[in-house]
C-alpha positions as CSV (number, residue, x, y, z in Angstrom):
1,M,0.8,54.4,108.3
2,A,-1.7,51.5,108.9
3,P,-0.3,48.0,109.3
4,T,-0.4,46.0,106.1
5,H,-2.8,43.5,107.6
6,F,-5.3,46.3,107.9
7,Y,-6.0,46.7,104.2
8,P,-7.5,43.2,103.6
9,I,-9.7,43.9,106.7
10,L,-10.7,47.3,105.3
11,F,-11.4,45.8,101.9
12,F,-13.6,43.1,103.4
13,I,-15.6,45.7,105.4
14,C,-16.1,47.9,102.3
15,Y,-17.1,44.8,100.3
16,F,-19.5,43.7,103.0
17,I,-21.2,47.1,103.2
18,F,-21.4,47.4,99.4
19,S,-22.7,43.8,98.8
20,T,-25.3,43.9,101.6
21,S,-26.5,47.2,100.2
22,A,-26.8,45.7,96.7
23,I,-28.5,42.6,98.1
24,A,-30.9,44.8,100.0
25,Q,-32.0,46.5,96.8
26,D,-32.2,43.2,94.9
27,D,-34.4,41.9,97.7
28,L,-36.8,44.7,97.1
29,L,-37.8,43.2,93.8
30,A,-40.7,40.7,94.2
31,A,-41.4,39.9,90.6
32,G,-40.5,40.9,87.1
33,P,-39.4,42.8,85.2
34,M,-41.9,41.6,82.5
35,A,-42.5,43.2,79.1
36,G,-46.1,43.5,78.1
37,Y,-47.6,44.9,74.9
38,N,-45.3,46.5,72.4
39,T,-45.9,48.7,69.3
40,A,-43.4,50.1,66.8
41,T,-42.7,53.0,69.2
42,E,-44.0,52.0,72.6
43,V,-43.5,49.3,75.2
44,V,-44.8,48.6,78.7
45,V,-42.6,47.0,81.3
46,W,-44.1,45.7,84.6
47,I,-42.5,45.1,88.0
48,Q,-43.6,44.4,91.6
49,T,-41.7,45.3,94.7
50,K,-41.8,43.8,98.2
51,E,-42.4,47.2,99.9
52,E,-42.9,50.7,98.7
53,A,-39.9,51.8,96.7
54,E,-38.9,54.3,94.0
55,A,-38.2,52.7,90.7
56,Q,-36.7,53.7,87.3
57,L,-35.7,52.0,84.1
58,V,-32.6,52.9,82.1
59,Y,-32.7,51.6,78.5
60,W,-30.6,51.7,75.3
61,P,-30.7,50.2,71.8
62,E,-28.6,47.1,71.4
63,G,-25.1,48.1,70.4
64,D,-25.7,51.8,71.1
65,T,-25.3,52.7,74.8
66,S,-25.2,56.3,74.0
67,G,-28.7,56.3,72.3
68,G,-30.8,55.3,75.3
69,G,-33.0,57.0,77.8
70,K,-34.6,56.6,81.2
71,T,-38.1,56.7,82.6
72,D,-39.4,59.0,85.3
73,I,-38.9,57.8,88.8
74,V,-42.1,56.1,89.9
75,R,-43.0,54.9,93.4
76,S,-44.8,51.6,94.0
77,K,-47.8,51.8,96.3
78,L,-49.3,49.3,98.7
79,E,-52.8,50.0,97.5
80,E,-51.7,49.1,94.0
81,A,-50.2,45.8,95.1
82,L,-46.7,47.4,94.9
83,T,-46.9,47.0,91.1
84,I,-45.6,49.5,88.5
85,E,-46.1,49.7,84.8
86,F,-43.5,51.8,83.0
87,V,-44.8,53.0,79.6
88,L,-41.8,53.7,77.3
89,Q,-42.6,55.9,74.3
90,Q,-40.9,57.5,71.3
91,L,-38.8,54.3,70.7
92,T,-37.3,53.3,67.4
93,P,-39.3,50.7,65.4
94,D,-37.9,47.2,64.9
95,T,-35.3,47.6,67.6
96,R,-34.1,45.5,70.5
97,Y,-33.4,47.4,73.7
98,H,-31.5,46.4,76.8
99,Y,-32.5,47.9,80.1
100,R,-31.6,48.1,83.8
101,L,-33.9,48.5,86.8
102,W,-33.0,50.8,89.6
103,L,-34.8,50.7,93.0
104,N,-34.2,53.5,95.5
105,E,-31.5,54.9,93.3
106,K,-29.5,51.6,93.3
107,K,-29.1,49.3,90.4
108,V,-30.8,45.9,90.8
109,E,-28.4,43.1,89.9
110,L,-30.3,40.4,88.0
111,P,-28.8,37.2,86.4
112,D,-30.7,37.8,83.2
113,S,-29.8,40.1,80.3
114,L,-33.0,42.2,80.3
115,F,-34.4,43.3,76.9
116,F,-37.5,44.2,75.1
117,F,-38.1,45.0,71.4
118,T,-40.3,47.2,69.4
119,R,-42.5,45.8,66.6
120,T,-41.3,45.8,63.1
121,E,-43.3,47.8,60.5
122,A,-42.7,45.0,58.0
123,P,-46.0,43.5,56.8
124,Y,-44.9,39.9,57.0
125,P,-42.7,39.3,60.0
126,T,-41.3,35.9,61.0
127,F,-41.9,35.5,64.8
128,S,-42.9,33.0,67.4
129,L,-45.7,33.0,70.0
130,A,-45.7,30.5,73.0
131,T,-49.1,29.7,74.5
132,G,-50.8,27.7,77.3
133,S,-53.3,27.8,80.1
134,C,-54.0,26.5,83.6
135,A,-51.0,27.4,85.8
136,Y,-51.7,26.2,89.3
137,I,-49.1,27.1,91.9
138,E,-49.2,25.2,95.2
139,D,-49.5,27.2,98.4
140,D,-48.3,25.2,101.5
141,S,-49.8,27.9,103.8
142,L,-53.3,26.6,103.0
143,Q,-54.5,23.8,105.1
144,D,-56.5,22.2,102.3
145,E,-53.4,21.8,100.2
146,K,-51.4,19.8,102.8
147,G,-51.3,16.1,102.0
148,L,-50.0,13.6,99.6
149,F,-51.8,14.9,96.5
150,K,-50.5,18.0,94.8
151,F,-52.7,19.6,92.1
152,G,-49.9,21.8,90.7
153,G,-46.3,20.8,89.8
154,R,-43.5,20.7,87.2
155,Y,-42.9,24.4,87.4
156,D,-39.7,23.8,85.4
157,I,-42.0,23.9,82.3
158,F,-41.5,27.7,82.5
159,D,-37.8,27.2,82.0
160,Q,-38.5,24.9,79.0
161,I,-40.7,27.6,77.4
162,A,-38.1,30.3,78.1
163,A,-35.5,28.0,76.4
164,K,-37.5,28.3,73.1
165,Q,-37.0,32.1,73.3
166,P,-40.6,33.0,72.1
167,D,-41.1,36.6,71.0
168,Y,-44.5,36.6,72.7
169,M,-46.3,34.5,75.4
170,L,-50.0,34.3,75.2
171,W,-51.6,33.2,78.4
172,L,-55.0,31.6,77.7
173,G,-56.7,31.8,81.1
174,D,-56.6,30.2,84.6
175,N,-53.2,31.9,84.8
176,I,-53.7,31.9,88.6
177,Y,-56.1,29.9,90.7
178,L,-58.0,32.0,93.2
179,R,-58.9,29.8,96.1
180,G,-59.1,29.7,99.9
181,N,-61.5,32.6,99.7
182,D,-59.0,34.8,97.9
183,W,-61.8,36.1,95.7
184,E,-63.6,37.6,98.7
185,S,-61.3,40.6,99.0
186,V,-59.0,42.8,96.9
187,E,-56.2,41.9,99.3
188,G,-56.8,38.2,98.7
189,V,-56.7,38.5,94.9
190,H,-53.5,40.5,95.2
191,Y,-52.0,37.9,97.5
192,R,-52.7,35.1,95.0
193,Y,-51.1,37.0,92.1
194,T,-48.1,37.9,94.2
195,H,-47.7,34.3,95.5
196,S,-47.8,32.9,91.9
197,R,-45.4,35.5,90.5
198,Q,-42.8,34.7,93.1
199,T,-42.4,31.2,91.9
200,P,-38.7,31.2,90.7
201,A,-39.2,29.4,87.4
202,L,-42.2,31.5,86.5
203,N,-40.5,34.7,87.5
204,R,-37.5,33.8,85.3
205,F,-39.9,33.2,82.4
206,L,-41.6,36.5,82.8
207,R,-38.4,38.2,81.8
208,V,-38.4,36.4,78.4
209,G,-40.3,38.0,75.4
210,H,-43.5,40.0,75.7
211,H,-46.6,38.7,77.6
212,L,-50.3,39.1,76.9
213,A,-53.2,37.4,78.7
214,I,-56.9,36.6,78.8
215,W,-58.7,35.2,81.8
216,D,-61.0,32.4,82.7
217,D,-62.9,31.5,85.8
218,H,-60.0,30.9,88.2
219,D,-58.5,34.4,87.7
220,F,-62.0,35.9,87.4
221,G,-63.6,34.5,90.6
222,P,-64.9,31.2,92.0
223,N,-64.9,28.0,90.0
224,D,-67.2,28.1,86.9
225,S,-68.2,31.7,87.9
226,D,-70.2,33.9,85.5
227,G,-71.1,37.6,85.1
228,T,-73.3,37.6,88.2
229,W,-70.2,37.2,90.3
230,G,-70.2,40.3,92.6
231,G,-66.4,40.7,92.8
232,K,-65.7,40.8,89.0
233,D,-64.8,44.5,89.0
234,Y,-62.0,44.2,91.5
235,T,-60.7,41.0,90.0
236,K,-60.7,42.8,86.7
237,A,-58.7,45.7,88.2
238,A,-56.2,43.1,89.6
239,F,-56.0,41.4,86.2
240,E,-55.2,44.6,84.5
241,R,-52.7,45.6,87.3
242,F,-50.7,42.3,86.9
243,W,-50.7,42.0,83.1
244,G,-49.3,44.5,80.7
245,N,-52.1,44.3,78.2
246,P,-53.1,47.2,76.0
247,A,-56.3,49.1,77.1
248,A,-59.5,47.0,76.8
249,A,-61.9,47.9,74.0
250,D,-64.7,48.5,76.4
251,S,-65.0,49.7,80.0
252,G,-66.8,46.4,80.7
253,G,-64.8,43.2,80.3
254,T,-61.1,42.7,79.3
255,Y,-61.3,42.1,75.6
256,F,-59.0,43.8,73.1
257,A,-57.4,43.4,69.6
258,Y,-53.6,43.4,69.0
259,R,-51.8,43.4,65.6
260,I,-48.4,41.9,64.8
261,G,-47.7,42.2,61.1
262,D,-50.1,40.0,59.2
263,V,-51.3,38.3,62.4
264,E,-54.0,39.9,64.6
265,L,-55.0,38.7,68.0
266,F,-58.6,39.1,69.3
267,M,-58.4,38.5,73.0
268,T,-61.9,37.9,74.3
269,D,-63.5,37.8,77.7
270,C,-65.8,34.7,78.2
271,R,-66.6,35.5,81.9
272,Y,-67.6,39.1,82.4
273,F,-70.8,38.9,80.3
274,R,-71.6,35.2,80.9
275,S,-75.0,34.2,82.2
276,P,-75.4,31.3,84.6
277,V,-75.9,28.0,82.8
278,G,-79.5,27.4,82.2
279,Q,-80.5,30.9,83.2
280,G,-79.7,32.7,80.0
281,E,-77.8,32.6,76.7
282,S,-74.9,34.9,77.1
283,F,-71.4,33.5,76.8
284,L,-69.4,36.3,75.1
285,G,-72.5,38.4,75.0
286,D,-74.1,40.3,72.1
287,K,-72.1,43.5,72.6
288,Q,-68.7,41.6,72.6
289,I,-69.8,39.4,69.6
290,E,-70.7,42.5,67.6
291,W,-67.3,44.1,68.4
292,L,-65.6,40.9,67.5
293,I,-67.4,40.5,64.1
294,Q,-66.8,44.1,63.1
295,A,-63.1,43.9,64.2
296,L,-62.6,40.7,62.3
297,K,-64.2,42.2,59.2
298,A,-62.1,45.3,59.4
299,S,-58.8,43.3,59.7
300,D,-56.8,42.4,56.6
301,A,-54.5,40.1,58.6
302,N,-53.7,36.7,57.1
303,F,-54.2,35.1,60.5
304,K,-56.9,36.3,62.9
305,L,-56.4,34.4,66.1
306,V,-59.4,34.6,68.4
307,A,-58.4,33.6,72.0
308,V,-61.2,32.4,74.3
309,G,-60.8,31.0,77.8
310,T,-63.3,28.2,77.4
311,Q,-63.5,25.6,74.5
312,L,-65.8,26.4,71.7
313,F,-66.1,23.3,69.4
314,S,-65.5,20.3,71.7
315,N,-68.8,18.4,72.2
316,C,-67.3,16.4,75.1
317,N,-69.9,17.3,77.7
318,L,-67.4,17.5,80.6
319,G,-66.9,20.7,82.4
320,E,-67.7,23.9,80.5
321,G,-68.1,24.4,76.7
322,Y,-69.6,27.0,74.3
323,C,-71.4,24.7,71.9
324,F,-73.2,22.6,74.5
325,G,-73.4,25.1,77.4
326,F,-74.8,28.0,75.4
327,P,-76.1,26.4,72.2
328,E,-78.3,29.3,71.1
329,E,-75.6,32.0,71.2
330,F,-73.1,29.6,69.7
331,A,-75.4,28.9,66.8
332,R,-76.0,32.7,66.3
333,F,-72.2,33.3,66.4
334,M,-71.5,30.5,63.9
335,K,-74.3,31.8,61.6
336,R,-72.7,35.3,61.6
337,L,-69.3,33.9,60.7
338,E,-70.8,31.8,57.9
339,A,-72.7,34.8,56.5
340,E,-69.8,37.3,56.7
341,K,-67.3,34.8,55.2
342,I,-64.4,36.5,57.1
343,P,-61.1,34.9,56.0
344,G,-58.2,33.9,58.3
345,I,-59.9,32.9,61.5
346,V,-58.3,30.4,63.9
347,F,-59.5,29.9,67.6
348,L,-57.3,29.4,70.6
349,S,-58.5,28.1,74.0
350,G,-57.5,26.5,77.2
351,D,-59.3,25.4,80.4
352,K,-59.8,21.7,79.9
353,H,-56.5,20.3,81.3
354,Y,-55.8,18.5,78.0
355,T,-54.6,19.6,74.6
356,E,-56.2,18.9,71.2
357,I,-57.1,20.5,67.9
358,S,-60.8,20.6,66.9
359,R,-62.2,21.2,63.4
360,Y,-65.7,22.7,62.9
361,D,-67.2,22.7,59.4
362,L,-69.8,25.2,58.3
363,P,-71.7,24.9,55.0
364,D,-70.0,26.8,52.2
365,H,-67.1,27.9,54.5
366,Y,-63.5,27.0,55.1
367,P,-62.8,24.8,58.1
368,L,-62.7,26.5,61.5
369,Y,-59.9,25.2,63.7
370,E,-59.6,25.5,67.5
371,L,-56.2,25.0,69.1
372,T,-56.6,24.1,72.8
373,F,-53.5,24.1,75.0
374,S,-53.8,22.9,78.6
375,P,-52.5,22.5,81.3
376,L,-49.2,24.2,82.0
377,T,-48.7,23.2,85.7
378,S,-52.2,22.0,86.8
379,F,-53.0,18.4,87.1
380,P,-53.9,16.9,83.7
381,T,-57.3,15.3,83.3
382,P,-57.3,11.5,83.9
383,F,-60.6,10.9,81.9
384,R,-61.1,9.4,78.5
385,L,-62.7,12.2,76.5
386,K,-64.7,11.9,73.3
387,N,-64.8,14.9,71.0
388,T,-66.2,14.2,67.5
389,H,-64.6,17.4,66.2
390,R,-61.1,16.4,67.3
391,V,-58.4,16.2,64.7
392,K,-56.8,12.8,64.8
393,R,-53.6,12.3,66.8
394,T,-53.7,15.7,68.4
395,S,-55.0,14.8,71.8
396,Y,-52.5,15.0,74.6
397,K,-53.1,14.6,78.4
398,R,-49.9,15.7,80.0
399,R,-48.6,19.1,81.1
400,N,-47.6,20.9,78.0
401,F,-47.3,24.2,76.1
402,G,-47.7,25.3,72.5
403,M,-45.5,27.2,70.1
404,L,-47.0,29.1,67.1
405,H,-44.5,30.1,64.4
406,F,-45.6,32.5,61.6
407,E,-43.4,32.0,58.6
408,G,-43.3,31.9,54.8
409,E,-43.3,34.3,51.9
410,P,-46.0,36.9,51.5
411,T,-47.9,34.7,49.0
412,N,-47.4,31.5,51.0
413,R,-47.8,32.4,54.6
414,Y,-48.4,29.6,57.2
415,M,-48.6,29.0,60.9
416,R,-46.5,26.2,62.2
417,I,-48.0,24.7,65.4
418,E,-45.8,22.7,67.8
419,L,-46.8,20.9,71.0
420,Y,-44.1,20.4,73.7
421,N,-44.3,18.4,76.9
422,F,-43.1,19.8,80.3
423,K,-39.6,18.5,79.5
424,G,-39.4,20.5,76.2
425,K,-39.8,17.4,74.0
426,L,-41.7,17.9,70.8
427,I,-44.9,15.8,70.8
428,W,-46.5,16.8,67.4
429,E,-46.3,19.4,64.7
430,R,-48.9,20.7,62.3
431,K,-49.2,23.5,59.8
432,I,-52.1,25.7,58.7
433,W,-51.6,27.8,55.5
434,A,-53.3,31.1,55.1
435,R,-54.8,29.8,51.8
436,Q,-56.7,27.1,53.8
437,L,-58.5,29.9,55.7
438,G,-60.3,31.5,52.8
439,K,-57.4,33.8,51.8
C-alpha cells in the first residue's frame, strides 16, 4: 500500500495533467464563438483558431439537454485564416439554444454561457438591435503607432454594449482599419482581422447576440478607396470569411437583405461599385440601386432599414458624403424614392466619427431620416460641423453606440432609438412611429 502522503501528490499530478490539457485546448481558440445570421430554422456560428484544429459544436434547446444535436467535425485551415463557419440547420423556430465548442475532441472551457436563438415566426416581434461604426484597435507592433497619441481607445465600450444584451449587433463599417500596408496582401488583411478579434473586450462582445455587418473604406482597402481598388476581391473574401452574413445578393459586392419580423434590413455596399470622386457618378451604382428599389418595393415590413457605410444626407462638406460627393446619382436615387412612394424607409450610416440624426424632406413624401452612429473606439472628430439637415440636439462627438428597439402593438409599431456613451450612459432617446413613414 502506498503511503498516505502519496495520494495528495498523485491528485496534484493528475490535476496538473488534466488542467494543462484543458488549458491547451482553450488556448487553441483565437476568437469567437460568434453567432451570425439566423432564420427560424438555421443559424451560423463563427470561430477562429490559433492553429489548424478539428472543431465541433454540441447544442441543445434551453431546458432540454436531451433534444440537442452536434455538427460535423470541421478542420480549420491556414489558407482560410483558421476560421470556421458552422451552419446549423433543421432547428426549432423561436428557440434559444445553448452550445459548447470542442477542439481536437476536448471541450473548450469558456467563462460565458454560450447561446444563440432562432427567429420567431411571429409577425411583430419585440427585439433590440445595437449598432455602431469605426472600431479602431491599436497595434503596438507598428512603428507609426508608437508615441503619445493613440487613435483608438476605450475598448470597454464593447462590455457596455454587451451589458445591454442586444439581440443583434449591426456593424456599420470601418469595423477594422486596414493600415501599415495590410491591404497589399491576403495575409495582411487576415492579420488585421485576427489582431482586432483578439482584443479581449471585443471578443467577449462577439459572444453576445447575433452579428451582421457592412463595410466601408477601412475594411475595403486604403483610406477613401473606391471600386478601382485592385485588391477589392480578396478584401471581400476576407470580409465574408470573418462575418457570418447571409449570402450576398450578387457575386459582385457584399449587399444583401435580411428580414426580422416586420423589420427588414437592406445592407448595402458603398465601396465595390464606387467611382473615384470627380471621375464618375457611381456611389452605390445603377445595378445595386435597382436591386434596392425593387427589394424595398417588394417588402411589406413596417420598418425598412437601409444601412450605408457613408453618410447620405449630411451637407457638411468634410470627408466623404453621398449628396455632395455624387450629386447626380444622389438626385436620381432620391427621385426614384419620391416616385415609388415606398413606405417605411429609414437610413443608417457611420463613418464620420460623430453621431447625429439627419432629416431629408422630399416633395409630397414623408420625411427620410438617417441615423448616423460613430465612432465606437476611433478618435472622435474635434471639428465643429454644420449640417443643415441635422435634427436638433442629436449631435454627439464622443465614442458611442446606438440601440434600436422595435416595440408596440401591430397597429402602433415604433422604433425607439437610444444613444449611449462609452460608459453606457444614456445621452438621448427618440422614437419614430411606423405611421410617420407613410404606413
